[in-house]
C-alpha positions in Angstrom: 148.0 111.2 145.0 148.4 114.7 145.2 150.4 115.8 142.8 154.4 116.1 143.4 156.8 117.7 145.9 158.5 120.7 144.9 162.0 119.2 145.7 160.7 115.7 144.1 159.8 117.8 141.0 163.7 119.4 140.6 164.7 116.2 140.9 162.8 115.4 138.1 164.4 118.3 136.1 161.2 120.8 136.3 159.1 122.6 138.6 155.9 122.1 137.6 153.3 125.8 138.6 149.9 125.1 137.8 147.9 128.2 138.3 144.6 130.5 137.8 145.7 133.6 136.6 144.5 136.2 139.7 144.1 139.1 137.4 142.0 138.1 134.1 139.3 136.5 135.4 136.1 137.3 133.6 132.3 136.4 135.3 129.4 137.3 133.5 126.6 138.3 135.7 123.4 138.7 133.8 121.6 140.4 137.0 122.2 142.3 140.6 123.9 140.0 143.0 121.8 138.2 145.2 123.8 138.1 148.2 123.2 141.4 149.7 125.0 140.4 153.1 129.1 138.7 153.2 131.8 138.8 151.1 131.6 140.8 147.6 131.6 139.5 144.5 135.0 140.4 143.3 135.7 138.7 147.7 134.2 136.0 146.2 136.0 136.0 142.8 138.9 136.3 144.1 138.1 132.8 146.6 137.4 131.0 143.3 140.2 131.3 141.6 142.4 131.0 145.1 140.5 127.6 145.4 141.1 126.3 141.9 144.3 127.1 141.7 144.9 124.8 145.0 143.2 122.0 143.4 145.1 122.3 140.0 147.6 118.7 139.4 150.1 119.3 136.9 149.7 116.0 134.9 153.0 114.2 135.2 152.9 112.9 131.4 152.5 116.7 130.7 155.7 117.3 132.7 157.4 114.9 131.1 156.5 116.4 127.5 157.1 119.7 128.8 153.9 120.8 127.7 152.5 123.9 129.4 150.3 126.0 128.3 146.2 128.0 129.1 142.8 126.7 129.4 139.8 128.9 129.3 137.3 126.8 131.5 133.9 128.0 131.6 131.4 126.8 134.6 128.0 127.7 136.9 128.3 127.4 140.4 124.9 126.1 142.0 123.1 127.3 145.0 125.7 124.5 147.0 128.8 125.2 146.1 129.7 122.6 143.3 130.3 123.4 139.8 128.2 122.6 137.0 128.6 121.7 133.8 132.4 122.7 133.9 133.9 122.9 129.9 136.6 124.3 128.6 135.9 126.5 126.0 140.1 127.9 125.3 141.7 124.3 124.7 145.3 124.9 126.4 146.4 123.5 122.9 147.1 120.0 125.1 144.5 117.5 125.4 146.1 116.7 129.6 146.6 120.4 130.5 142.5 120.7 130.0 141.3 117.8 131.5 143.2 118.7 134.7 141.9 122.5 134.2 138.6 121.2 134.3 139.2 118.2 137.4 140.6 121.6 139.2 137.8 123.2 139.0 135.4 119.8 139.4 137.3 119.3 142.5 137.5 122.9 144.4 133.9 122.5 145.8 132.3 124.3 147.6 133.1 127.4 145.8 131.5 130.3 146.9 128.3 130.8 144.8 127.8 133.9 142.0 125.4 134.6 140.1 125.8 133.2 136.1 128.3 131.8 134.3 132.2 132.3 135.2 135.3 131.8 132.9 138.3 131.6 134.7 142.3 130.5 132.5 143.7 127.9 134.4 147.8 128.6 133.5 150.3 126.0 133.3 153.9 126.8 132.9 157.1 124.6 133.3 159.5 126.6 135.4 163.6 125.5 134.9 165.4 124.4 138.4 167.4 127.5 139.2 
């Protein structure tokens, strides 16, 4: 089952929001971009952030324990659009959130290819119902 519906989350007392912060993605590009045609690097980075955000799941036990935070995930994308060597370089402080951030990157494939390693902050926040 892919995440909890918002109505169900409100019934439990919290709505979980997991996002990849669109303003804080860093890409280390070691040389000129190797894709001269098509979307720009900035456009591909935006697509990557969006795909990761859409793949995020707030772990149920993390929700139960009101865990939140931000994990910085580092990875490279191979030519087939698969994230490789995915790892947390800065922990959220919660093992379950860190593992969920890694799973989101791994399951967001296919990703647009970008040369070099990327570091993407993955944000987890519980929002109280209004």
